[in-house]
Steps between C-alpha positions, in 0.01 A plus 500: 500500500155636583216252477128504572425439865175364638225621732502374856174475691428449870162341575380508864863452603523426871785432744461393861777440750318300768221727620653810338349614172788657304328532160121507488348368173650769275420529129720684253590488133858609416531596135779351290810714441419747778680624812278452807579595859338340804512785751410492868624506859682209668270208571236593239548177300700628202810280548288190572312568174826528307646185657187301411535621139864385502419161655700570817184496712216251462157626397241442773208564266430651159704493180786667310466490121784583261388538139179321600677194649472422870852513650385510867659168598793474259857511639675840454718384209199382296284813530635744244568748783831599660558675830763748602548501876549798728842379622611392146602153637817477288736205548820645654725221364385538137613762249250749361472296179445173688242661730301611196535158330412301813134420424595376153762274660226359726297427187792304359577736210832461320780707662595691184137589425419615850815716514400657168150576628642638829737726305202636299317575824803680647513714186133584549564630854831663403728273710707323232825644642430349844419142389795344689454689827343358814196655675707648788701697241187678375309807614136472611375624162721251314383212720144598423563491126654151534187385686286649222701323229476172690121533531458591132719223351211250511306735265198532731164639389476691827778635724405531869701749706481508882605847621802488268623853573473505879869416564631783278589856598255771383708618202554146367134416561390773258753384240391139528135602461588638158687180410214273610243693295728499195566126536128421529429690178790334316403148609128539433396292804302587813682619811306473828683693771422508873583823683387714794653811335238723344748700288652173374158369393402828334830520310491142371148373469263495207255367760498530879318248721463643852465225763376534857388243759549196270292649217520734202384847599530660154670430168545685175745706294750675728375848416134406561573349841702806602253757368177328607549283811178323594557444873660694784764227532607533135500882518722497808728213397565623147618831649452861394133501603294629791191324629248748635169432676243736347123509574433303177750228601874430477689646203859498380685790346857523381728714714611696194136583412453707818545880495583711803291818530427751774284365783122523454534545122263207442588130522659362817709678760807335650783572741852440368693257724819462293668625183764292316702632210556212253673668207246520219214544746413575861302248704255672735334295775170637633244403759134557408167457681447157656874479581577377147849548355543610139811551286516759224798501263558848359748590225798668665459815284134538603567433868780752537291772333257459794695315769333351809631373831376244758217652702354697207135447413431463126220398267505192276334489159483248215315428176201268544630287213803410713290337774456124488219343704619185681307180555658436839 
């Protein structure tokens, strides 16, 4: 059932609500058949961007191109995109099968054909056995899979997902991440997924687009963005990094790249303010000169060979290759 998807491109895409600038002339090229995550804090513009791509928000300025065609002002059903909403928005009075077939009914497709297509979609998301149930008879994960099947039945080129995992418990969230990634590969279309969860973005995305203050702060392959953040905001938001003010300017360094040594052994000195055991590693919070806080994550085996307690003074060392100079 896989087919070739198409690139989607944002050109100076802008959204204003009255005097408020929600999305500020952003440019981005999403590759066909990829899984991209728009990542950022609440209010950064990521959901407004997604809703403009879906046609659920008007474009104030700029363009959205799908496969080279301008879809900026087309109605949602004519765009070649489909959107899966955060709250799933299932019809309570319709069966699972009829929920999935609903958009085909609105298009006037023959009843037998639309039921056949809906049954194929339910097979894809592993819900064939629940076709006759109603939404209130389903678990959260099952409801989500119905919403996915309903969005995919129109055979979109791009599936847009607005925080699709936020309503699920942590265990189910991890399971659904695996299912989403598998589905995207099987279908061969682009998924563009809005989230404020760093671990979710890292687990799913071929490409991460970090948004802040209505603009794109950094984008690139997930591993590149994590390993080489360009700004202090990205380093801190993506997690696992420290931002340190050194004489040559601000730098970032991963918490797991720091080594604890004896004080005055070269490098920085710091006072330990807290120690948290986290299973595979120990998280050590330190305060260094200039009242800066730094976190070092130390493998549990290494930490307990030379344990430390709050109040201890220690040294901090790292390899120069692990430092990343930040632009801001």
